[in-house]
C-alpha beads as a LAMMPS data file, in Angstrom:
LAMMPS data file: protein, C-alpha beads

362 atoms
361 bonds

1 atom types
1 bond types

-500.0 500.0 xlo xhi
-500.0 500.0 ylo yhi
-500.0 500.0 zlo zhi

Masses

1 110.0

Atoms # bond

1 1 1 -429.131 -140.547 6.962
2 1 1 -429.700 -143.589 9.174
3 1 1 -431.148 -143.451 12.676
4 1 1 -427.809 -144.528 14.164
5 1 1 -426.047 -141.729 12.320
6 1 1 -428.599 -139.223 13.633
7 1 1 -428.161 -140.415 17.209
8 1 1 -424.422 -139.781 17.118
9 1 1 -423.285 -136.342 18.364
10 1 1 -422.760 -133.868 15.560
11 1 1 -419.095 -133.607 14.621
12 1 1 -417.283 -130.287 14.693
13 1 1 -417.435 -129.564 10.975
14 1 1 -418.386 -126.766 8.644
15 1 1 -421.746 -126.818 6.916
16 1 1 -421.704 -129.123 3.923
17 1 1 -424.159 -128.488 1.113
18 1 1 -424.020 -132.200 0.256
19 1 1 -425.433 -133.156 3.656
20 1 1 -428.592 -135.238 3.217
21 1 1 -430.380 -133.233 5.894
22 1 1 -429.476 -129.881 4.380
23 1 1 -430.506 -131.109 0.944
24 1 1 -433.844 -132.171 2.434
25 1 1 -434.285 -128.665 3.848
26 1 1 -433.551 -127.238 0.401
27 1 1 -436.230 -129.513 -1.071
28 1 1 -438.653 -128.378 1.633
29 1 1 -438.075 -124.752 0.714
30 1 1 -438.416 -125.456 -3.006
31 1 1 -441.767 -127.099 -2.431
32 1 1 -443.175 -124.757 0.188
33 1 1 -441.533 -121.359 -0.174
34 1 1 -440.393 -120.564 -3.690
35 1 1 -439.842 -116.900 -2.820
36 1 1 -437.436 -117.713 -0.031
37 1 1 -435.592 -120.351 -2.028
38 1 1 -435.126 -118.035 -5.000
39 1 1 -433.738 -115.298 -2.749
40 1 1 -431.477 -117.710 -0.894
41 1 1 -429.771 -118.750 -4.127
42 1 1 -428.184 -115.304 -4.254
43 1 1 -426.304 -115.981 -1.033
44 1 1 -422.793 -117.452 -0.852
45 1 1 -422.874 -121.174 0.038
46 1 1 -422.172 -121.084 3.777
47 1 1 -424.626 -118.286 4.459
48 1 1 -427.221 -119.690 2.084
49 1 1 -427.092 -123.070 3.801
50 1 1 -427.309 -121.534 7.270
51 1 1 -430.276 -119.387 6.239
52 1 1 -432.134 -122.325 4.699
53 1 1 -431.513 -124.538 7.724
54 1 1 -432.656 -121.831 10.135
55 1 1 -435.678 -121.050 7.986
56 1 1 -436.702 -124.697 7.718
57 1 1 -436.739 -125.178 11.481
58 1 1 -438.568 -121.898 12.103
59 1 1 -441.196 -122.794 9.536
60 1 1 -441.813 -126.222 11.068
61 1 1 -441.898 -124.712 14.568
62 1 1 -444.390 -122.049 13.493
63 1 1 -446.658 -124.650 11.908
64 1 1 -446.441 -126.941 14.931
65 1 1 -447.568 -124.171 17.285
66 1 1 -450.113 -122.607 14.931
67 1 1 -451.824 -125.895 14.078
68 1 1 -451.776 -127.440 17.561
69 1 1 -455.048 -129.015 18.647
70 1 1 -456.652 -128.431 22.031
71 1 1 -454.672 -130.245 24.688
72 1 1 -451.464 -130.383 22.666
73 1 1 -448.261 -129.008 24.165
74 1 1 -446.270 -127.798 21.148
75 1 1 -444.022 -125.536 23.213
76 1 1 -442.907 -128.473 25.342
77 1 1 -442.233 -130.493 22.196
78 1 1 -440.208 -127.695 20.630
79 1 1 -438.233 -127.059 23.791
80 1 1 -437.325 -130.750 23.935
81 1 1 -436.244 -130.647 20.301
82 1 1 -434.093 -127.584 20.962
83 1 1 -432.562 -129.344 23.973
84 1 1 -431.497 -132.177 21.687
85 1 1 -430.258 -129.790 18.989
86 1 1 -428.063 -127.907 21.422
87 1 1 -426.776 -131.170 22.907
88 1 1 -425.574 -132.172 19.440
89 1 1 -427.996 -135.108 19.299
90 1 1 -430.895 -133.781 17.211
91 1 1 -434.112 -135.773 16.985
92 1 1 -435.224 -137.654 13.902
93 1 1 -436.192 -134.613 11.831
94 1 1 -434.083 -133.341 8.956
95 1 1 -434.608 -129.710 9.945
96 1 1 -433.414 -130.452 13.489
97 1 1 -430.210 -132.070 12.291
98 1 1 -429.554 -129.215 9.849
99 1 1 -430.128 -126.585 12.549
100 1 1 -427.789 -128.460 14.874
101 1 1 -425.008 -127.955 12.320
102 1 1 -425.764 -124.222 12.205
103 1 1 -425.865 -123.965 16.003
104 1 1 -422.513 -125.702 16.234
105 1 1 -420.701 -123.657 13.589
106 1 1 -422.093 -120.259 14.586
107 1 1 -422.565 -120.910 18.320
108 1 1 -426.061 -119.480 17.916
109 1 1 -427.423 -118.486 21.353
110 1 1 -430.328 -120.682 22.421
111 1 1 -432.385 -117.869 23.930
112 1 1 -432.917 -116.262 20.516
113 1 1 -434.742 -119.319 19.201
114 1 1 -436.642 -119.648 22.478
115 1 1 -437.871 -116.071 22.067
116 1 1 -438.959 -116.678 18.479
117 1 1 -440.934 -119.770 19.464
118 1 1 -442.597 -117.876 22.300
119 1 1 -443.716 -115.280 19.758
120 1 1 -445.237 -118.057 17.639
121 1 1 -447.177 -119.197 20.693
122 1 1 -448.498 -115.686 21.293
123 1 1 -449.844 -115.663 17.742
124 1 1 -451.484 -119.050 18.125
125 1 1 -453.080 -118.001 21.406
126 1 1 -454.696 -114.932 19.871
127 1 1 -452.917 -112.621 22.279
128 1 1 -453.864 -108.942 22.139
129 1 1 -451.757 -105.967 23.146
130 1 1 -452.965 -103.200 25.428
131 1 1 -450.001 -100.859 25.059
132 1 1 -447.214 -100.094 22.627
133 1 1 -444.821 -101.594 25.177
134 1 1 -446.763 -104.857 24.956
135 1 1 -446.467 -104.722 21.177
136 1 1 -442.730 -104.063 21.485
137 1 1 -442.481 -107.293 23.485
138 1 1 -444.198 -109.209 20.693
139 1 1 -442.027 -107.614 18.016
140 1 1 -438.887 -108.396 19.994
141 1 1 -439.779 -112.078 19.968
142 1 1 -440.875 -112.606 16.372
143 1 1 -438.550 -110.117 14.652
144 1 1 -435.992 -108.715 17.077
145 1 1 -434.729 -112.255 17.637
146 1 1 -434.276 -112.658 13.876
147 1 1 -432.317 -109.409 13.719
148 1 1 -430.049 -110.645 16.490
149 1 1 -429.503 -114.022 14.816
150 1 1 -428.679 -112.322 11.531
151 1 1 -426.171 -110.021 13.215
152 1 1 -424.658 -112.900 15.166
153 1 1 -424.092 -115.004 12.046
154 1 1 -422.517 -112.072 10.215
155 1 1 -419.743 -111.893 12.783
156 1 1 -418.699 -110.599 16.208
157 1 1 -420.640 -107.465 17.161
158 1 1 -420.789 -105.124 20.125
159 1 1 -423.826 -105.265 22.358
160 1 1 -424.890 -101.819 21.116
161 1 1 -424.837 -103.098 17.542
162 1 1 -426.891 -106.147 18.507
163 1 1 -429.380 -103.846 20.229
164 1 1 -429.738 -101.783 17.071
165 1 1 -430.272 -104.997 15.056
166 1 1 -433.052 -106.054 17.425
167 1 1 -434.667 -102.612 17.201
168 1 1 -434.562 -102.760 13.421
169 1 1 -436.416 -106.060 13.612
170 1 1 -439.080 -104.553 15.876
171 1 1 -439.459 -101.588 13.507
172 1 1 -440.027 -103.979 10.616
173 1 1 -442.640 -105.908 12.590
174 1 1 -444.521 -102.709 13.458
175 1 1 -444.519 -101.910 9.740
176 1 1 -445.981 -105.354 9.027
177 1 1 -448.726 -104.780 11.585
178 1 1 -449.604 -101.349 10.192
179 1 1 -449.770 -102.812 6.680
180 1 1 -451.933 -105.844 7.533
181 1 1 -454.667 -104.426 9.781
182 1 1 -457.511 -105.604 7.552
183 1 1 -456.137 -109.056 6.902
184 1 1 -455.403 -109.667 10.571
185 1 1 -458.930 -108.596 11.497
186 1 1 -460.355 -111.004 8.912
187 1 1 -458.812 -113.927 10.803
188 1 1 -459.768 -112.630 14.219
189 1 1 -456.467 -111.063 15.206
190 1 1 -455.841 -107.561 16.496
191 1 1 -452.320 -106.251 16.946
192 1 1 -453.001 -102.509 17.162
193 1 1 -452.558 -101.312 20.769
194 1 1 -455.992 -101.376 22.396
195 1 1 -455.303 -98.243 24.430
196 1 1 -454.512 -96.320 21.267
197 1 1 -457.763 -97.490 19.707
198 1 1 -459.783 -96.440 22.736
199 1 1 -458.028 -93.055 22.832
200 1 1 -459.035 -92.589 19.179
201 1 1 -462.661 -93.414 20.004
202 1 1 -462.646 -96.990 18.714
203 1 1 -463.949 -99.855 20.845
204 1 1 -461.758 -102.847 19.916
205 1 1 -464.418 -105.565 20.255
206 1 1 -467.013 -103.619 18.293
207 1 1 -464.518 -102.807 15.563
208 1 1 -463.392 -106.432 15.278
209 1 1 -467.019 -107.458 14.777
210 1 1 -467.188 -105.187 11.723
211 1 1 -463.733 -104.020 10.599
212 1 1 -463.943 -100.833 8.555
213 1 1 -461.501 -98.106 7.648
214 1 1 -462.272 -94.841 9.430
215 1 1 -460.379 -91.630 10.214
216 1 1 -459.877 -92.965 13.745
217 1 1 -458.203 -96.115 12.433
218 1 1 -456.023 -93.936 10.218
219 1 1 -454.871 -92.044 13.319
220 1 1 -453.840 -95.275 15.050
221 1 1 -452.071 -96.638 11.961
222 1 1 -450.198 -93.334 11.560
223 1 1 -449.197 -93.436 15.205
224 1 1 -447.839 -96.956 14.782
225 1 1 -445.862 -95.906 11.710
226 1 1 -444.453 -92.978 13.702
227 1 1 -443.168 -95.447 16.280
228 1 1 -441.704 -97.658 13.558
229 1 1 -439.941 -94.640 12.053
230 1 1 -438.512 -93.738 15.457
231 1 1 -437.041 -97.214 15.763
232 1 1 -435.709 -97.197 12.193
233 1 1 -433.900 -93.965 13.045
234 1 1 -432.541 -95.351 16.303
235 1 1 -431.382 -98.554 14.607
236 1 1 -429.776 -96.559 11.787
237 1 1 -426.875 -95.419 13.957
238 1 1 -425.810 -99.033 14.423
239 1 1 -425.118 -99.494 10.719
240 1 1 -421.815 -97.616 10.946
241 1 1 -420.622 -100.089 13.578
242 1 1 -421.084 -103.058 11.265
243 1 1 -418.209 -104.523 9.242
244 1 1 -417.689 -102.215 6.226
245 1 1 -419.020 -104.598 3.596
246 1 1 -422.258 -105.111 5.540
247 1 1 -423.230 -101.486 5.987
248 1 1 -424.781 -100.751 2.602
249 1 1 -426.825 -103.953 2.699
250 1 1 -428.376 -103.247 6.074
251 1 1 -428.957 -99.613 5.125
252 1 1 -430.772 -100.723 1.975
253 1 1 -432.865 -103.306 3.797
254 1 1 -433.948 -100.741 6.374
255 1 1 -434.815 -98.177 3.700
256 1 1 -436.779 -100.635 1.567
257 1 1 -438.822 -101.943 4.472
258 1 1 -439.493 -98.469 5.875
259 1 1 -440.753 -97.489 2.432
260 1 1 -443.767 -99.742 2.994
261 1 1 -444.879 -97.341 5.710
262 1 1 -444.161 -94.301 3.557
263 1 1 -446.198 -95.790 0.714
264 1 1 -449.032 -96.591 3.113
265 1 1 -449.116 -92.946 4.157
266 1 1 -449.250 -91.854 0.516
267 1 1 -452.205 -94.191 0.005
268 1 1 -454.163 -92.590 2.839
269 1 1 -453.299 -95.087 5.611
270 1 1 -456.007 -97.538 4.524
271 1 1 -454.598 -100.948 5.388
272 1 1 -458.048 -102.346 6.113
273 1 1 -459.193 -102.670 2.513
274 1 1 -455.860 -103.297 0.776
275 1 1 -452.279 -104.355 1.389
276 1 1 -449.577 -101.858 0.482
277 1 1 -446.689 -102.991 -1.706
278 1 1 -443.543 -101.214 -2.862
279 1 1 -442.863 -101.385 -6.585
280 1 1 -439.770 -103.107 -7.924
281 1 1 -438.664 -99.843 -9.513
282 1 1 -438.843 -98.048 -6.184
283 1 1 -436.939 -100.843 -4.457
284 1 1 -434.145 -100.593 -7.019
285 1 1 -433.964 -96.829 -6.505
286 1 1 -433.620 -97.296 -2.752
287 1 1 -431.018 -99.998 -3.256
288 1 1 -428.896 -97.599 -5.295
289 1 1 -429.446 -94.774 -2.812
290 1 1 -428.117 -96.911 0.017
291 1 1 -424.686 -97.054 -1.604
292 1 1 -424.427 -93.276 -1.259
293 1 1 -426.114 -92.769 2.091
294 1 1 -424.165 -95.431 3.938
295 1 1 -420.950 -93.398 3.702
296 1 1 -422.536 -90.592 5.732
297 1 1 -423.770 -92.730 8.603
298 1 1 -421.808 -92.298 11.802
299 1 1 -421.816 -94.174 15.080
300 1 1 -423.709 -92.128 17.648
301 1 1 -421.447 -90.510 20.250
302 1 1 -424.064 -91.290 22.849
303 1 1 -425.522 -94.771 22.590
304 1 1 -429.321 -94.519 22.806
305 1 1 -431.125 -96.301 25.590
306 1 1 -432.158 -99.670 24.130
307 1 1 -435.799 -100.506 23.745
308 1 1 -436.838 -102.170 27.000
309 1 1 -438.322 -105.167 25.211
310 1 1 -435.017 -106.162 23.607
311 1 1 -432.782 -105.858 26.667
312 1 1 -433.169 -109.548 27.510
313 1 1 -432.203 -110.603 23.991
314 1 1 -429.055 -108.479 24.084
315 1 1 -428.097 -109.563 27.596
316 1 1 -428.435 -113.189 26.542
317 1 1 -426.045 -112.551 23.659
318 1 1 -423.624 -110.852 26.052
319 1 1 -423.685 -113.913 28.304
320 1 1 -423.187 -116.243 25.332
321 1 1 -420.239 -114.193 24.098
322 1 1 -418.574 -114.330 27.509
323 1 1 -419.052 -118.092 27.696
324 1 1 -418.068 -119.184 24.193
325 1 1 -417.094 -116.127 22.161
326 1 1 -418.727 -115.272 18.869
327 1 1 -416.451 -116.362 16.074
328 1 1 -419.071 -116.734 13.380
329 1 1 -417.923 -116.974 9.796
330 1 1 -418.287 -113.617 8.061
331 1 1 -418.437 -114.146 4.285
332 1 1 -417.588 -111.526 1.692
333 1 1 -421.079 -110.961 0.306
334 1 1 -422.309 -108.605 -2.353
335 1 1 -424.968 -106.136 -1.225
336 1 1 -427.915 -107.674 -3.166
337 1 1 -427.181 -111.023 -1.517
338 1 1 -427.285 -109.590 1.997
339 1 1 -430.400 -107.539 1.252
340 1 1 -432.204 -110.590 -0.149
341 1 1 -431.433 -112.588 2.974
342 1 1 -432.435 -109.949 5.476
343 1 1 -435.647 -108.881 3.767
344 1 1 -436.854 -112.414 3.194
345 1 1 -436.105 -113.594 6.725
346 1 1 -438.328 -110.844 8.081
347 1 1 -441.043 -111.216 5.447
348 1 1 -441.233 -115.006 5.303
349 1 1 -443.626 -115.467 8.232
350 1 1 -445.876 -112.677 7.030
351 1 1 -446.219 -114.135 3.523
352 1 1 -446.651 -117.720 4.698
353 1 1 -449.248 -116.660 7.249
354 1 1 -451.260 -114.935 4.533
355 1 1 -451.055 -117.991 2.268
356 1 1 -451.948 -120.413 5.053
357 1 1 -454.941 -118.399 6.203
358 1 1 -456.172 -118.016 2.631
359 1 1 -456.096 -121.809 2.258
360 1 1 -458.040 -122.239 5.496
361 1 1 -460.711 -119.793 4.347
362 1 1 -461.092 -121.673 1.062

Bonds

1 1 1 2
2 1 2 3
3 1 3 4
4 1 4 5
5 1 5 6
6 1 6 7
7 1 7 8
8 1 8 9
9 1 9 10
10 1 10 11
11 1 11 12
12 1 12 13
13 1 13 14
14 1 14 15
15 1 15 16
16 1 16 17
17 1 17 18
18 1 18 19
19 1 19 20
20 1 20 21
21 1 21 22
22 1 22 23
23 1 23 24
24 1 24 25
25 1 25 26
26 1 26 27
27 1 27 28
28 1 28 29
29 1 29 30
30 1 30 31
31 1 31 32
32 1 32 33
33 1 33 34
34 1 34 35
35 1 35 36
36 1 36 37
37 1 37 38
38 1 38 39
39 1 39 40
40 1 40 41
41 1 41 42
42 1 42 43
43 1 43 44
44 1 44 45
45 1 45 46
46 1 46 47
47 1 47 48
48 1 48 49
49 1 49 50
50 1 50 51
51 1 51 52
52 1 52 53
53 1 53 54
54 1 54 55
55 1 55 56
56 1 56 57
57 1 57 58
58 1 58 59
59 1 59 60
60 1 60 61
61 1 61 62
62 1 62 63
63 1 63 64
64 1 64 65
65 1 65 66
66 1 66 67
67 1 67 68
68 1 68 69
69 1 69 70
70 1 70 71
71 1 71 72
72 1 72 73
73 1 73 74
74 1 74 75
75 1 75 76
76 1 76 77
77 1 77 78
78 1 78 79
79 1 79 80
80 1 80 81
81 1 81 82
82 1 82 83
83 1 83 84
84 1 84 85
85 1 85 86
86 1 86 87
87 1 87 88
88 1 88 89
89 1 89 90
90 1 90 91
91 1 91 92
92 1 92 93
93 1 93 94
94 1 94 95
95 1 95 96
96 1 96 97
97 1 97 98
98 1 98 99
99 1 99 100
100 1 100 101
101 1 101 102
102 1 102 103
103 1 103 104
104 1 104 105
105 1 105 106
106 1 106 107
107 1 107 108
108 1 108 109
109 1 109 110
110 1 110 111
111 1 111 112
112 1 112 113
113 1 113 114
114 1 114 115
115 1 115 116
116 1 116 117
117 1 117 118
118 1 118 119
119 1 119 120
120 1 120 121
121 1 121 122
122 1 122 123
123 1 123 124
124 1 124 125
125 1 125 126
126 1 126 127
127 1 127 128
128 1 128 129
129 1 129 130
130 1 130 131
131 1 131 132
132 1 132 133
133 1 133 134
134 1 134 135
135 1 135 136
136 1 136 137
137 1 137 138
138 1 138 139
139 1 139 140
140 1 140 141
141 1 141 142
142 1 142 143
143 1 143 144
144 1 144 145
145 1 145 146
146 1 146 147
147 1 147 148
148 1 148 149
149 1 149 150
150 1 150 151
151 1 151 152
152 1 152 153
153 1 153 154
154 1 154 155
155 1 155 156
156 1 156 157
157 1 157 158
158 1 158 159
159 1 159 160
160 1 160 161
161 1 161 162
162 1 162 163
163 1 163 164
164 1 164 165
165 1 165 166
166 1 166 167
167 1 167 168
168 1 168 169
169 1 169 170
170 1 170 171
171 1 171 172
172 1 172 173
173 1 173 174
174 1 174 175
175 1 175 176
176 1 176 177
177 1 177 178
178 1 178 179
179 1 179 180
180 1 180 181
181 1 181 182
182 1 182 183
183 1 183 184
184 1 184 185
185 1 185 186
186 1 186 187
187 1 187 188
188 1 188 189
189 1 189 190
190 1 190 191
191 1 191 192
192 1 192 193
193 1 193 194
194 1 194 195
195 1 195 196
196 1 196 197
197 1 197 198
198 1 198 199
199 1 199 200
200 1 200 201
201 1 201 202
202 1 202 203
203 1 203 204
204 1 204 205
205 1 205 206
206 1 206 207
207 1 207 208
208 1 208 209
209 1 209 210
210 1 210 211
211 1 211 212
212 1 212 213
213 1 213 214
214 1 214 215
215 1 215 216
216 1 216 217
217 1 217 218
218 1 218 219
219 1 219 220
220 1 220 221
221 1 221 222
222 1 222 223
223 1 223 224
224 1 224 225
225 1 225 226
226 1 226 227
227 1 227 228
228 1 228 229
229 1 229 230
230 1 230 231
231 1 231 232
232 1 232 233
233 1 233 234
234 1 234 235
235 1 235 236
236 1 236 237
237 1 237 238
238 1 238 239
239 1 239 240
240 1 240 241
241 1 241 242
242 1 242 243
243 1 243 244
244 1 244 245
245 1 245 246
246 1 246 247
247 1 247 248
248 1 248 249
249 1 249 250
250 1 250 251
251 1 251 252
252 1 252 253
253 1 253 254
254 1 254 255
255 1 255 256
256 1 256 257
257 1 257 258
258 1 258 259
259 1 259 260
260 1 260 261
261 1 261 262
262 1 262 263
263 1 263 264
264 1 264 265
265 1 265 266
266 1 266 267
267 1 267 268
268 1 268 269
269 1 269 270
270 1 270 271
271 1 271 272
272 1 272 273
273 1 273 274
274 1 274 275
275 1 275 276
276 1 276 277
277 1 277 278
278 1 278 279
279 1 279 280
280 1 280 281
281 1 281 282
282 1 282 283
283 1 283 284
284 1 284 285
285 1 285 286
286 1 286 287
287 1 287 288
288 1 288 289
289 1 289 290
290 1 290 291
291 1 291 292
292 1 292 293
293 1 293 294
294 1 294 295
295 1 295 296
296 1 296 297
297 1 297 298
298 1 298 299
299 1 299 300
300 1 300 301
301 1 301 302
302 1 302 303
303 1 303 304
304 1 304 305
305 1 305 306
306 1 306 307
307 1 307 308
308 1 308 309
309 1 309 310
310 1 310 311
311 1 311 312
312 1 312 313
313 1 313 314
314 1 314 315
315 1 315 316
316 1 316 317
317 1 317 318
318 1 318 319
319 1 319 320
320 1 320 321
321 1 321 322
322 1 322 323
323 1 323 324
324 1 324 325
325 1 325 326
326 1 326 327
327 1 327 328
328 1 328 329
329 1 329 330
330 1 330 331
331 1 331 332
332 1 332 333
333 1 333 334
334 1 334 335
335 1 335 336
336 1 336 337
337 1 337 338
338 1 338 339
339 1 339 340
340 1 340 341
341 1 341 342
342 1 342 343
343 1 343 344
344 1 344 345
345 1 345 346
346 1 346 347
347 1 347 348
348 1 348 349
349 1 349 350
350 1 350 351
351 1 351 352
352 1 352 353
353 1 353 354
354 1 354 355
355 1 355 356
356 1 356 357
357 1 357 358
358 1 358 359
359 1 359 360
360 1 360 361
361 1 361 362
């Protein structure tokens, strides 16, 4: 696509798989994230294209923040790029032009991407978290925002349903943190709440100097998994409020991701010396179980108080709905397609971070 074509405002059109920019994003994913690209092929065209375009921008944004040199201002750069994307005049980057098409078709609220980018910056800055509430705030940015974007693209939802989607994202991020304690420590990062560590008799700085698995660390990891389980349960009630052909998929995704924590418990809570994985056989069993369980899920008569950290995300969606309405395309997807999309969107940053840090260490 020529520079003059890029500078023209994006026309009001549906996503076109033949778009040069979208094809470039596909090539980017093929070369840099084979897992994501393979999973995305299971999606119907419009959703697959939207997911790839969103993923491509998020990946570039993450790299830009994570690899910024001293004195750089990556957040300012990204905010300027988002300004152009939302104005319909994306800058000269294929991922920006592709995301602009997604933003236009789905009316994707800007604040969700802003929150995600802020979470990237927290990672790059080596931020630590004193309390579980602080960790909720991090999870809301890097994962709750993804849950909200996923729900938004699926179709019009109530604010309660969006809140449950955000909470599911936070639960998944807490599971990631519990699973990757050792790896994070190896690159100088600590996500476990410092107050919890101190209460368990662990001095954070001393432990980071020599990370080892101890009964005290097991207590903190178990406590974090308890909080994740609480949020999985709270988010579960929102599944019944989803469109009928989405319910089993989201139920399965929640069950499969929560199983990481259950497996970690069975392995003795040692996430310092190894990284827990769920077998393919077990995943397939949970996938089948979701078909049965989803029929018994009911909307809660009393909507639970939303997690404080996600209130801003939900309120922003409420404001966006009042201003423009949410008329996102809602495709008729098979359950494995929706599960593949959801799981990979939440896992993509975790897997890429591990790969990138391994390359740096080598």
